[in-house]
C-alpha positions as semicolon CSV with decimal commas, in nm:
position;residue;x (nm);y (nm);z (nm)
1;M;9,557;4,657;10,914
2;E;9,560;4,587;10,554
3;H;9,922;4,687;10,457
4;D;9,904;4,580;10,099
5;K;9,564;4,732;10,004
6;K;9,586;4,908;9,699
7;I;9,464;5,273;9,773
8;K;9,203;5,404;9,518
9;V;9,301;5,761;9,441
10;G;9,028;5,976;9,279
11;I;9,198;6,273;9,064
12;T;8,990;6,533;8,934
13;H;9,111;6,723;8,602
14;G;9,041;7,069;8,719
15;D;9,008;7,324;8,462
16;I;9,020;7,169;8,137
17;N;9,185;7,453;7,956
18;G;9,468;7,476;8,190
19;I;9,771;7,270;8,258
20;G;9,584;6,989;8,472
21;Y;9,567;6,727;8,195
22;E;9,944;6,788;8,112
23;V;10,048;6,723;8,457
24;L;9,814;6,451;8,520
25;L;9,931;6,247;8,204
26;K;10,294;6,312;8,277
27;A;10,260;6,191;8,648
28;L;10,034;5,907;8,566
29;G;10,288;5,800;8,307
30;D;10,533;5,690;8,585
31;T;10,471;5,332;8,596
32;R;10,545;5,357;9,002
33;I;10,218;5,514;9,053
34;T;10,012;5,199;8,934
35;E;10,218;4,989;9,171
36;L;10,133;5,220;9,467
37;C;9,758;5,271;9,392
38;T;9,473;5,250;9,164
39;P;9,406;5,582;9,008
40;V;9,059;5,689;8,920
41;I;9,061;6,026;8,702
42;Y;8,722;6,236;8,709
43;G;8,743;6,380;8,352
44;S;8,714;6,302;7,980
45;A;8,901;6,041;7,799
46;K;8,855;6,246;7,479
47;I;9,022;6,549;7,630
48;A;9,284;6,346;7,776
49;N;9,380;6,215;7,442
50;Y;9,374;6,548;7,275
51;Y;9,622;6,672;7,515
52;R;9,844;6,373;7,478
53;K;9,852;6,374;7,114
54;G;9,892;6,747;7,094
55;M;10,205;6,747;7,315
56;E;10,327;6,387;7,176
57;L;10,317;6,231;7,503
58;P;10,396;5,856;7,557
59;E;10,073;5,672;7,479
60;F;9,909;5,441;7,759
61;K;9,584;5,320;7,798
62;L;9,291;5,496;7,981
63;F;9,049;5,212;8,119
64;Q;8,715;5,393;8,085
65;I;8,481;5,293;8,372
66;D;8,128;5,410;8,504
67;S;8,218;5,374;8,892
68;P;8,534;5,328;9,100
69;D;8,366;4,988;9,178
70;S;8,480;4,874;8,832
71;A;8,814;5,006;8,848
72;A;9,110;4,795;8,732
73;T;9,385;4,759;8,979
74;D;9,678;4,799;8,776
75;E;9,536;5,032;8,513
76;I;9,471;5,402;8,504
77;N;9,100;5,433;8,516
78;I;8,877;5,744;8,393
79;I;8,507;5,815;8,451
80;N;8,384;6,057;8,192
81;V;8,199;6,328;8,378
82;V;8,153;6,568;8,081
83;G;8,001;6,535;7,767
84;E;8,163;6,458;7,404
85;D;8,063;6,786;7,302
86;C;8,249;6,991;7,591
87;K;8,429;7,281;7,429
88;L;8,787;7,320;7,470
89;E;8,966;7,659;7,457
90;P;9,329;7,591;7,593
91;G;9,511;7,868;7,754
92;Q;9,162;8,044;7,818
93;P;8,958;8,087;8,125
94;T;8,586;8,030;7,999
95;P;8,273;7,936;8,180
96;N;8,250;7,606;8,017
97;G;8,598;7,528;8,160
98;G;8,454;7,612;8,504
99;K;8,166;7,395;8,456
100;A;8,366;7,091;8,355
101;A;8,584;7,142;8,649
102;L;8,265;7,153;8,890
103;A;8,134;6,837;8,731
104;A;8,450;6,646;8,806
105;L;8,477;6,783;9,164
106;E;8,096;6,711;9,242
107;R;8,142;6,359;9,138
108;A;8,464;6,291;9,294
109;V;8,346;6,410;9,642
110;S;8,014;6,228;9,617
111;D;8,222;5,908;9,549
112;L;8,471;5,993;9,843
113;R;8,185;6,039;10,069
114;D;8,047;5,700;9,981
115;G;8,354;5,520;10,025
116;L;8,414;5,450;9,664
117;I;8,746;5,598;9,645
118;D;9,005;5,646;9,948
119;V;9,158;5,968;9,883
120;L;9,116;6,265;9,660
121;V;9,372;6,450;9,459
122;T;9,239;6,772;9,293
123;A;9,397;6,944;8,965
124;P;9,405;7,335;8,970
125;I;9,075;7,522;8,899
126;N;8,994;7,871;8,797
127;K;8,823;8,012;9,100
128;K;8,636;8,269;8,891
129;T;8,532;8,046;8,613
130;I;8,400;7,771;8,876
131;H;8,224;8,003;9,076
132;S;7,839;7,963;9,048
133;D;7,518;7,895;9,260
134;D;7,679;7,542;9,317
135;F;8,029;7,657;9,385
136;N;8,000;7,999;9,614
137;F;8,336;7,954;9,775
138;P;8,683;8,118;9,768
139;G;8,840;7,800;9,677
140;H;8,884;7,413;9,715
141;T;8,932;7,433;10,098
142;E;8,615;7,602;10,170
143;Y;8,400;7,390;9,947
144;L;8,530;7,065;10,082
145;Q;8,482;7,175;10,435
146;D;8,104;7,249;10,363
147;R;8,082;6,925;10,154
148;L;8,295;6,680;10,362
149;G;8,356;6,851;10,693
150;E;8,073;6,691;10,887
151;G;8,130;6,982;11,153
152;H;8,497;6,988;11,146
153;Q;8,692;7,292;11,034
154;A;8,945;7,264;10,739
155;M;9,301;7,360;10,760
156;M;9,517;7,462;10,469
157;I;9,858;7,304;10,535
158;M;10,145;7,340;10,254
159;C;10,382;7,036;10,278
160;A;10,727;6,945;10,133
161;E;10,962;6,720;10,288
162;G;11,067;6,872;10,611
163;L;10,861;7,200;10,566
164;R;10,485;7,225;10,656
165;V;10,315;7,560;10,670
166;A;9,961;7,606;10,796
167;L;9,740;7,918;10,783
168;V;9,536;8,089;11,058
169;T;9,345;8,289;10,771
170;I;9,319;8,131;10,418
171;H;9,144;8,327;10,126
172;E;9,099;8,650;10,337
173;P;9,155;8,996;10,178
174;I;9,457;9,157;10,331
175;S;9,221;9,448;10,462
176;N;9,051;9,207;10,670
177;V;9,322;9,000;10,803
178;A;9,422;9,201;11,123
179;G;9,042;9,196;11,231
180;S;8,992;8,825;11,156
181;I;9,283;8,728;11,397
182;T;9,183;8,624;11,757
183;S;9,373;8,455;12,033
184;K;9,105;8,176;12,030
185;G;9,125;8,141;11,677
186;I;9,490;8,097;11,698
187;T;9,491;7,864;11,976
188;D;9,231;7,640;11,781
189;K;9,456;7,657;11,480
190;L;9,757;7,525;11,698
191;V;9,571;7,245;11,834
192;A;9,440;7,132;11,493
193;F;9,785;7,169;11,355
194;N;9,929;6,979;11,621
195;R;9,683;6,703;11,569
196;S;9,746;6,699;11,212
197;L;10,122;6,663;11,250
198;V;10,078;6,362;11,473
199;E;9,783;6,166;11,298
200;D;9,863;6,273;10,920
201;F;10,232;6,308;10,933
202;G;10,336;6,056;11,209
203;I;10,522;6,341;11,405
204;H;10,499;6,281;11,774
205;G;10,563;6,576;12,014
206;P;10,581;6,848;11,716
207;R;10,736;7,170;11,758
208;I;10,525;7,454;11,603
209;A;10,662;7,800;11,526
210;V;10,420;8,078;11,525
211;L;10,477;8,398;11,293
212;S;10,412;8,760;11,394
213;L;10,132;8,966;11,200
214;N;10,347;9,288;11,207
215;P;10,691;9,388;11,079
216;H;10,977;9,283;11,349
217;A;10,710;9,109;11,573
218;G;10,558;9,462;11,643
219;D;10,893;9,598;11,790
220;G;10,750;9,575;12,139
221;G;10,421;9,751;12,046
222;I;10,601;10,019;11,830
223;I;10,439;9,890;11,493
224;G;10,154;9,698;11,636
225;S;9,997;9,534;11,963
226;E;9,870;9,209;11,808
227;E;10,185;9,016;11,912
228;T;10,156;9,090;12,273
229;E;9,770;9,119;12,295
230;I;9,659;8,835;12,071
231;I;9,934;8,603;11,948
232;A;10,159;8,568;12,268
233;P;9,836;8,480;12,480
234;A;9,733;8,223;12,210
235;I;10,051;8,071;12,219
236;E;10,050;8,044;12,615
237;E;9,697;7,885;12,593
238;A;9,824;7,632;12,342
239;M;10,111;7,535;12,589
240;K;9,856;7,470;12,845
241;R;9,687;7,234;12,628
242;K;10,031;7,038;12,569
243;V;10,109;7,190;12,219
244;L;10,473;7,286;12,171
245;A;10,425;7,615;12,025
246;F;10,693;7,899;11,999
247;G;10,698;8,239;11,900
248;P;10,595;8,497;11,768
249;Y;10,883;8,521;11,505
250;A;10,913;8,784;11,264
251;P;10,879;8,607;10,934
252;D;11,168;8,766;10,718
253;G;11,409;8,667;10,974
254;F;11,272;8,333;11,083
255;F;11,296;8,200;10,708
256;G;11,599;8,407;10,612
257;S;11,823;8,261;10,887
258;G;11,701;7,910;10,826
259;N;11,525;7,878;11,172
260;Y;11,232;7,695;11,011
261;T;11,467;7,397;10,977
262;K;11,420;7,362;11,362
263;F;11,050;7,313;11,370
264;D;10,809;7,054;11,248
265;G;10,548;7,311;11,149
266;V;10,490;7,679;11,105
267;L;10,176;7,864;11,153
268;A;10,137;8,177;10,940
269;M;9,878;8,443;10,998
270;Y;9,758;8,494;10,634
271;H;9,798;8,344;10,289
272;D;10,106;8,505;10,129
273;Q;10,292;8,532;10,443
274;G;10,299;8,159;10,452
275;L;10,286;8,061;10,095
276;T;10,556;8,304;9,968
277;P;10,850;8,155;10,147
278;F;10,694;7,813;10,123
279;K;10,674;7,807;9,747
280;V;11,043;7,941;9,723
281;L;11,172;7,689;9,950
282;A;10,970;7,383;9,821
283;G;11,005;7,443;9,438
284;E;10,819;7,183;9,243
285;R;10,778;6,953;9,538
286;G;10,515;7,157;9,700
287;V;10,180;6,998;9,821
288;N;9,847;7,150;9,939
289;F;9,670;6,941;10,192
290;T;9,341;6,980;10,343
291;A;9,352;6,895;10,708
292;G;9,115;6,871;10,971
293;L;8,858;6,673;10,770
294;P;8,732;6,322;10,805
295;Y;8,872;6,258;10,440
296;V;9,219;6,321;10,280
297;R;9,257;6,560;10,000
298;T;9,570;6,703;9,847
299;S;9,635;6,909;9,520
300;P;9,963;7,047;9,355
301;D;10,063;7,374;9,487
302;H;10,034;7,560;9,169
303;G;9,768;7,706;8,948
304;T;9,610;7,667;8,595
305;A;9,918;7,827;8,420
306;Y;9,732;7,937;8,106
307;D;10,041;8,093;7,966
308;I;10,215;7,743;7,909
309;V;9,927;7,546;7,823
310;G;9,985;7,268;7,543
311;Q;10,371;7,364;7,510
312;G;10,489;7,056;7,713
313;K;10,647;7,290;7,962
314;A;10,448;7,200;8,270
315;D;10,635;7,020;8,541
316;E;10,440;6,721;8,695
317;Q;10,657;6,682;9,010
318;S;10,394;6,857;9,240
319;M;10,095;6,642;9,101
320;R;10,319;6,334;9,165
321;E;10,397;6,453;9,521
322;A;10,020;6,520;9,572
323;I;9,958;6,161;9,489
324;Y;10,227;6,020;9,688
325;S;10,121;6,260;9,996
326;A;9,760;6,143;9,961
327;I;9,860;5,794;9,985
328;D;10,112;5,846;10,298
329;I;9,856;6,044;10,484
330;Y;9,579;5,794;10,446
331;R;9,827;5,519;10,571
332;N;9,941;5,741;10,863
333;R;9,586;5,792;10,966
334;R;9,519;5,425;10,957
335;R;9,833;5,358;11,158
336;E;9,767;5,617;11,425
337;A;9,400;5,483;11,450
338;A;9,489;5,136;11,499
339;A;9,761;5,243;11,750
340;T;9,533;5,444;11,968
341;A;9,218;5,227;11,926
342;N;9,281;5,011;12,243
343;P;9,508;5,204;12,482
344;L;9,646;5,006;12,771
345;R;9,489;5,042;13,088
346;H;9,717;5,242;13,376
347;Q;9,842;5,027;13,627
348;S;9,941;5,034;13,960
349;Y;10,059;4,783;14,224
350;D;9,886;4,716;14,553
351;K;10,180;4,767;14,815
352;G;10,053;4,473;15,011
353;N;10,100;4,251;14,735
354;D;10,331;4,343;14,454
355;K;10,234;4,041;14,234
356;L;9,885;4,171;14,199
357;P;9,826;4,452;13,959
358;V;9,544;4,695;14,033
359;E;9,365;4,821;13,720
360;K;9,247;5,181;13,683
361;A;9,028;5,275;13,408
């Protein structure tokens, strides 16, 4: 395996009117990034320079290229995906901002699929402005499943050091959540989550906590029956499949008591149930990882933050962590694939001749 190979990290600029360029430029200004990988930005050199000068950020060269094939190993590369006349309106959600975000995403996904970049990191988008005939999805996760899934189901995992939260339902309206949860769906998520913890995070024999849907885990059916009728049977089935799953746990007590520290992963029933405590605990270190696909994609765990655009206030730590995580996950996958490519045959010994092993396929 090529331990020293510099990984090509494709990075989309996201919504050009949001904080994407600020966190990108600040994160890539750290010289450790180009020591670890070869960054390829999908965006606009003109817009990047506009934000850099406006916020008086340190100057560094953007190496303009037409294809990742031409990327300079020790430089910050950029592929222009929008025209010189692209209109900027910092701090404002605009259709033009959505078009620019989609242009970067489509080119980067195409290059990832063609093997021209190794991993993808996406800056925040505005889900309303990017919405179009070409992007009819609730978010990045669903779009990437459609474009890169190859029949696989995507899973959103929010990760920070020591904390990994996955979701049963992702961008589902609260009014639909209870009806969307099934025993099979939960079991499938647990199996997929377990596989990701092993292959993507290098954790063998991971312990997964499963959260309840109702307050107080249903209080024995007084507040709801989903825990006993849907969630508990799903956990039992997952255990039969050798997934170490436990619960269901009432979320407030689970996080409030620090019980989450005893587990390698937490499976939440819906978006805010998992992401609210995650973002409080992870702070600026949180990363959104799209698991379950044949390709690696991460992003910062924050949005476009229009209210602070151009003020130099945006914290780049989550973007930096997203880049680091993409590299780590890519390497973990290669390591796991190499370790399991040629498993040893099981051997037993002929009782009549203990010097001669008998192979079993």
